[in-house]
N, C-alpha and C positions, 0 to 999 in steps of 0.2 A: 605920444609923450609919456602918459601914465604906464602904458605898457613896457617901454624902455626902462622906466624907473623900477618898476616891479622885477624886471629881468635882472637889473643890475644889483638890486637889493637881495633877490634870491642868491645870485652868484656869490656876493659877499658873504652872505650867511653860510653857504657851503664852504667857502674857503677858510673863514675863521673857525667853523666847527671842527674842521680838521686839525687845526693847530693847536686846539686845547686837549687834545686826546693824549693821555699818558700811555707809554708802551712799557710793559713789565720788562721787556728785555733791556731797556735802559738802565735797569738796576743790578745788572749782571756785574759781580766784582765788588758790590758795595758791601760794607761791613758794618756790624755783625751779620753773619749769614743766618737767615731764618730758615730753620729746619722745623716744619710745622709739627711733625711727630715727636720731636724732642721737646718743643716749647710747651705743648699742651699735654704731655705725659705727666700725670700727677695732678695736684691741685693748682687751680688759678683763679683769680678774682678779676672782675672787670667793673667798671663804673661808666655810665654813659648818659647821653641825652639824645632825645629825638626832637628834631626840628622840622617844622612844615616848610612848604616852598617858599614862604615869605621871611624865614629865618627866625620865627618865634618858637620858643622852646615849649614843646607839648607835653613832653614826660622826661623824668629822670628815672634811672634803675641801675641796679647792680646785678651782677651774674655770678653766681658760684659754680664752678666747673671742676669736674674730675675726669681726667682722661687716662686712657689705657692704651698703650701701644704694644702689640704682640709680635711685631716684625713685620706684620702684613696689613693690618687693619687698626686704625685709631678710632676708639669709641670715645665720644666726648659728651658727657652727660652735663647739660646746662640747666640750671634752675634760675629763673629771672624773678626779680622783686622790684616792682615799681613803686613810685612815691605815692601813689594813690591807693596802695594796698593790694593791687593785684598781683597774682604770681602766675607763672607759666613755666613749662618745661619743653626742652627740646633735646633729642639725643641724635647726635651726628655719627654716622658711620663712614669714615674717610679712608679711601685706599690711595696709596702712592702707586701712580701708573709708570712713571719714569722719572729721571733726575729732576724734572721741572714740572710735572703734571699730577694733580690730585683730582680724584672724584669723590664727591661727598653726596650722601643721602640723608634725608630726614623725613618723617612723616608729612610735614607741611611743605616740603620742597617739591615742586612740580619736575618730574624727571630726575636729572641729576645736577649737582652744581660741579662747575668745572673750575679749578684753581691752577693757577701758573705761578710758580715761584722762581725768582732770580735774585741772587744776593740777599739784601735786607728786606725784600718786598714779596708780597703775595698778592694776587688779584683773583678774587671769586667772581663768577658770573653764575647767576641762577634766577629762578622764578620761585617766589614764595607765596603760598596761599595765605594771605594776611587777613585776619578777621577785624573788620572794622565795624563796631556796633553790631548789628544783626546780619550783616552781610559779609561775605569773603570775597576778597579781590586777589587776582593773581598779579603780583607786583614784580617788576624786574629789579634785581639788585646788582649794582656794580660795586664791589666790596673791596677796598684796598687795606692791606695790613703793612706796617712799617716797623721793624725792630730796632729799637734805639740801644745805644751802647750800655746803658744802665740796666737793660733787661726788660724796660717796659716796651709793650707792644701797643702801637697806636692804630686805631681802625677807623676808617671813614667808609660809609657806604651810602651811596645815592641810590634813592628809591624812584622808579619811574613806572608809567603806564602809558602805552600808546606813544612812547618818545617824549612824553612830558614829565618833567621832574615833580615828584610829589612831596619830597623831603629828604631829609639826611639824618643818618644816624653816626654820631661820633662816640667813641668809647676808647679807654685804654685798659689794658690787661696787666696785671702784675702777679708774679709768682711769691709764694710765701718765703720770707727770709729764713735761712736755716737756723735751727734751733728756736724759732718762734712758734707760738701757737698756729697750728695748721689751719684754723678758721681766720682768714685774713681779715674779717670784719671786726674781731676783736683787737687787732693791731692797728688798723688804719681807719675804720668806720664804713658807714653806709651812705647812699646817696640822699636818704632821708634825714640825715644828722647835719 
């Protein structure tokens, strides 16, 4: 009896797990179209939170970014400022492989990040060497971006290790308004305010 119950529960778990998976191709034709190299060319600012697997907010942060697209390579220089005073940097080097595929590299990314873009959405998958305390963990990221009609780009990234969800990062990106001070922090504010 217990064996049959375990088999049924395992099968139900497998069936429902497959139902929750978003497919990037489902966003084909959705507008506005997200063209990564266009969106991140120039200055961009982001505001975000890090939540643990229980939904508790662990950190808030802002990211100031400067991107440069030369027609083949997008170099995206990110500066992170956390609400606890910590700062961090990451420089992405992103190549467009074909109409839907990107490859990204950064010093703390293990191997390459692979991004797929369709319509208004982009999905990155990569492993990040994440420093937690005195240790570094290789953590898998399932990173989704969705462009909104007002130009705001919403981002949700799930972090996992060995198939178990560790937490989630949610943030949104905004470009500076034409004619405004290019330092978005002076226009809109920071996560600490």
